[in-house]
N, C-alpha and C positions, 0 to 999 in steps of 0.2 A: 437582426443578424447578430451572430456570436461576435464579440469584440475581437479585434486583431490582436494576435498574441506578439509581444515584443521578441525581436531576435536577440537572445542572450547567449553568449558563449558558454559561460558557466554561471548559471542562475544561483542565486542565494536561496537556500532551502532550509526549511525545518521539516524534518520527517516525523509524522505522527503514525504511530504503529503499534502493533500487538504481537511481538515475536513469540512463536511462529518462525518456521524454517525460512519461508520466502521473504519474510520481513527482515530477518537477519542478513539475507543477501542483498535486499533493497538498501540497507544501511551501508553496505560495502560499496555498491554501485554509486550511491549518492555521494559518499566521500570521495570516490575517484572522479566522477564526472560533473560534480557540482560544488558550490561552496556550502558545505553542510555546517550550519550554525547552531543547531541544536536538535535534539530528539525528544519527543514527547511520547508517553505510553498511555494505553488505554486497555480496558478489559476487553477481551475478544477471544483470540485462539486459546488463551489461558487466562486465569484471574490476574488482576492488576498486579499483585505482588510478584507473580512469575513473570509476566510480560516486562516489567520493570527490571527484574533481575536478569532476564535474557537479554534486554537491550544493553545493560551494563556489562554483561559477559561478552557480548559481541564486541563492544568497544574495547575492553580489555584484551581480548584475544587479538584483535587487529591493530591494537595501538592507536585507536581513534580518540583524540583529545577534544571531544565535544560534550557540552553539558546534556544531562538526561534528567528530564522532569517527569514526574509520575502525574497521571491525571485521573480521569474518571474510572470509578470501579464498578460502575453499572450503567445500563442504558437509560435514556430519558424516561421511557415508559415501560418497555419491554423487560421481562425477567432476563437474568443472565443466562447466556449460553456459551459453551466453549468448544473448541475443535479437538477434544482429547483423542478422537478416533483416527485423526490424521497427525497431529502434532505430539501426541503423547501426553502424559500427566505433567511432565515439565514444560511442555510447550516447545522444547528443543530436544527431543529425544533422538538418540543416535550417537553423538559425540560423547566421550568422557569429558565432562565439563570441569575446568579448574575451579579452585576456591575463589570466590568473588572477593576482590580486594577494594571494590569502589562502592560508594554510597551515592544515591540520587542527588543531584544538585538542588532539587526542590520537589515539592509535592503539589505545585499549583501549575499544571500544565496550561490551563486557560489563561492565567496571568502571564505566563511566559510567552505564549502565542501573541497575545496583545502587545506586550512589551517589545517582542522582536519585530513586530510589524512597524513600530515607531522608530526602532533603532536601525532597521536595514531596509533602505529603499529597494523597491522592486522585489520584496519578499514573496516567495512561493511557499505555500503549504503542500507538501506531498503527503497524502493521507492514505495509508494502506491497511487500515483496520476499521472497525466501526467508527462512524463519524461523530461520536459524542463529544470529544473534546472541541472539534472544530465548531459544531453547532452551538456549543455552550459559549464559546468565544464570540461567535457572531451575535448571539443573544445579548452578552454581557457588554459588547461595544459595537453597536450597529455601524460606526464608522470604520470598523475593521474592514468591511467589504470593499471600501473605497481606497484603502491604503494597500491592500495586497495587490501584487501583480496577477495572481490567480491561484487556484487550488487544482492539483493534479490528483485524482483519486483512483485506486484500484477498487472497483466496486460495480455491482449490477451486471447486466447483460441484456441485450435485445432479444436474443432468440431463446432465452430460458435461463435456468438457475442451476445451482449445484447443492444448496442446502435443501431446497425444495424444487419441485419441477419448475416453479416460476421465479424463485428468488435466490441470488447469490449471497453468500454467508455474510459479508461485511454490511451490506444493506439490510438483509433480513435480521441481523443481530440488533440493529438500532434504526428501524425504518423512520421514525419521527425525526431522528437526527439527520438522516439522509435527505428527508424532505426539506429541512431548513437549509441545507447546503445548496441543493439543486435550485432552491428559490431565492438565494441570496443575491443574485445578479453579479456575481463574481465571474470572471473568465475561467472556464471550467473545462478541464481535460478528463475524460472518462475512459479508463482502460478496464473494460468490463470482460466477461468471460469470452465474448465473441473474439477478442484478440488474444487474451491470456491463455486460453486453452490451445493456441497455436505455438505457445513459447514453452516447449516441453523439454525436460531433462530426462536422461536414461542412464544406463550403465556406461555408455560412451562418454557422457559428460562427466561421470564420476572418475573414469580413467584420466580425462584431460586434466582434472583438478589434482589428482594424485601426482600427475607428471610435473606439477609445479615445484614439488619437493619443498613446500614451505608450510608454516603452521596454519595459515589462513586456508590454503588449498586443502590441506587434510581436513580441517574443521568443516568446510563446506562439503567436501566429499562425503564425510560421515553424515552430514545433514541429508544430502540428497540420497544416500544410500537407505537411510531410514524412510525418507519421504517416498521414494519409489516402492519400497516394500510395503508401506501403508496403503498407497494407492492401488497396488496390485490386488489387494483384498477387495477392491471395489470394481476394478476394470479388467482383472484377469491378466495384466501385463505390467511389467516394471517401467512404467513411464508416469511422469507427474508434470503437471502444469505449473510453471514458475510465474505465478501470478504478479507478485507485488513489484518486482523491478520494472515491469512495463510501465508503471506509473512514474517511475524516475525517468526512464529512457524516452518516453513519449515527450517529456520536457526537455531533456538535455539533448537528445538526438532524433528530432521529430522526422528526419528524412528516412528513418527506418519504418515508418508507419504510414498507412492509409487511414483516412477518417471521414466521417460524414458530420456535417453540422446538423444537429437534431434538437427538437424540444423534448426533454426527458422529465417525467414526473415519476414519483414514488407512491405506489399503492399502500394505503395504510389500513384499509378496513376489509379486503376480500378474505373470504374463508380459505380459499386455496391460493390466493395471489398476494397476500400481505408481504411486503417487501419487495415486490417485482418493480423493476424500472421499465416504465412504459415509454417507448420512443415513438413519436409521431413522424411516420414516413410518407404521409399523404401528399406532401408538397402543395398544399392549398394556398392560394394567395392570400386568403383571409384567415389561415390558420395561426396558431401560436408561433412566435418567433423562436428559433433555435436558442438554447441556453447551454449547450455543451458540444464541445468537439469529441465525438465518440470514435475511438479507434476500432478499425475493422480488420486490419491485416498488419503483419509485422514481418520484417526480414529476419526470420528466425536465426539463421546462421550467423549473420553479422552481429545480432544482438547478443547471441550466446558468447561470441568472441569477447565482447565487451564485458560480460559478466566474469569470463575466465581472467581476462586481463585485470579486472578490478581486484580479483583474488591475488593474482600474482604480483600486483603493485604493493601489497602489504608484506609483512615480514614472514 
């Protein structure tokens, strides 16, 4: 059975991310609905130097006083891939970004994750990029798996992928790291494409954010304006899935979600399926036990109100 998750009103969280438009919003939601004690960055939507800069810029714009530690600049095995076609060359195309006034607090995300797990009882890692940092931390300190309350990820999908027909980007970008995490025996929440594709933003969302009349609302509105425009080139309409905040909200506000307890593995060798998250739904008495709570549905309107509220709570 999947371990029972503790009821925590405001869980203590380190956000591992690769900003990225939706990562930046996940940072804001985590700061609003959890005790955000740190941010770690990884190569993914953009190269590490840009994802780190983007995390620092998001903190600066929103007035978030949390440490930011840079991490892995490449996957465990896979060559580096980035999401330029969606997130632009900067990783945060759309807004006019201010001059960065902050420096990273460190360049050892793995060490920070391990140290945070010792300093904060009941720590959750919310991982919304490739899982390289998390896998390296689990390898470096096998006892980490026993100290964490759990890991909530945005990644994978039961019904298919977005980077390939089978694989979602975060898992596809470092499938070996994802396999380590799914096999670690840690309580695991999986917000994959099955649920995140239901959590969409459009021009109405942009208008709601501009109506906040604050710096963060305008920043996120500009992010979404670009994001919807980029997705319109693929979908033919101005709508975009807001993937990463789902991994925060599935932890902080689980009543918004429906889920299934499933056994999930990561395909590492298939010619057409490398990076696929394969979920066993056979319900066999002698089958493998569930290792993840897989989110399958979300109350989109209530969840989006929480995103807008998180932006309104900043300056």
